[in-house]
N, C-alpha and C positions, 0 to 999 in steps of 0.2 A: 454525747460524743460517739456512742453506740449508732446511734440512727446516721451521724455524718458518714460514718465509714460502710457502714451498709448501702447506704445513699449513694456513696462512690461506686461500691463494686459493683452495684444496679448500674450505673450509668458506664461504667466499662465495660461489662458484661453486653449490653444493649449498643455499644458501639462498636463491639466486636463482631457482632450478630450481623449488624448492618453493614461493613463492609465485605463479611463474607457475601452476603447476598447480591451485593452489588460487583462483585469476582464473579461469581456464578452465572449472572443475567448476562455478563458481559462476554463469558465465555459461550453459553448459549446462544446470542446474538452471531458470534463468531463463526459458530457451527453452520445457522440459518442461511449467512449471508456465503459460508462454503458451499453449500449444497447449491444454492441459487444460480452460482456461479458454473458449476458444475452441469447442473442443466442447459445452460444456454450453450447454444454452439457458437463457433467461433464469428458466424455471419452474424448472428444478433447482438454478439458481444461489440463487434466493430461499427456495427450501425448503430448501436446507443452510446458510442463512444464520440462517432461522427458527429451525430447530433448535438450533444454536449459543446465538441468543440464550436460546431456551427454556432449556436448560441451564446456561446463566448467569446469567437473570435470573430464574428459577422463574414463568415466564407459564403464566398461565391458558388454558385453552381458546380463550376467547373475543379475550383479547389474541393470542394466538397466531394466530387467522383474522386479525385486522385488522393484526397485523405482518407476517403473510405478504402482503397485499394491496398495502401501503406499500413492502416489500423487493421484490416482484414488479415493481411501478412502476419501481423505482429500477434494477432490474436489465436492465430492457427500455430505458431510456434509455443504463444503460453501455454494453450490448449493441450499442444504436444508435450511439453516441458511438464505442465501438469499431474497428465497420465502418466509419467513416466516416473513420473515423483511418487504417485501415489501406488503407485504398483510395485516400486521398490518398499515403501512403508509398508504395504501390506504383507511384503516378504518376511516373514521373520527371523530368515537367516542373514538378512542385510549388514554388509560391513559400512562401518565408517569410510567414509572418502578418504582417501589420500591428502598431504598436503599438495600434491601436485595437481591431484584431480581438481580441486579445491580452488585452486591457481587458474586452471585452464577454464574452470566455469566462470569463474569472475571476469576472467580476460575476455571471454566470449560474449559474456552478458554486455561489459562496457563496449564492447568491440560494435555490437548489435545498437548500443544508445546511441555511439558515435554516429552509424551509419544512419538512425533515422533522424537524427540531429541535422544530418547534411539534406536527407530527403525534406524535411520540413522545411529548410531554409531557402529550397527551389520553389515549394509550392506556396508558403506565406510570403505576405510581404513584408518589409521589414518593422510596421508598427504592429502586425499581428505578430509575427516571429516574436518580437522583444514582449509582449503579453505573453504568449503559449511559455517562453523562457521562463517570466515571474512565475507561473502558475504553477510548472514542473517544478522550481526551486521550492516553493511553498511545499508542495507535495514532498517532495523531498527531505525538507527542515521538518516536516511534520513525522512522517517515516523515523526517523533519527530520532525523535524525541518518544515516540512509542516503543521503540526498540531496547531505549536506554531504561524505559520504567520511570517509576514514581522516586527512584532511590536518589537522584541529584534533582531535587526540584528547583531547589537556593541555584544549582549551576546553570537550568535550563529556564531560571527568569533573569538571570546573569546576561547568558547569551541572547536573549531576547531583547533587552533592553540596550545591549553593544550593536544588535543587528538594527534597531531605528535610528 
């Protein structure tokens, strides 16, 4: 009986350590990806994104140029916002944004997404646009699950089954 209790405790301890290591590795990887993104300028980010879209959607040369311009504009805005948030984060006297500021930021983000969709619709063919929309929704769906964390794994599985 003592051996079973000791064995069970050893297994539980080992399990807890393994989970901590996974969490630490994920955090390290996240920091590395963040640093890599910081080192890329908007031109490089836009170029990479355009190439990925070209492979995924089979874009023509003319479409690539238009998408590149759109991606460059978006990358510049993202970099600007990222730098602004980073500066706020470094500022030790930062204050939490008010409800109105959060709402304004969310509205601006949604407006930008709507505008980007409109522009993409004019650039892409109907088939390409549908494929692009599906990839966006998959990515958004993945982000929602990542934000929620592992608290509601059962709920996520139910949602995935209902989506199919």
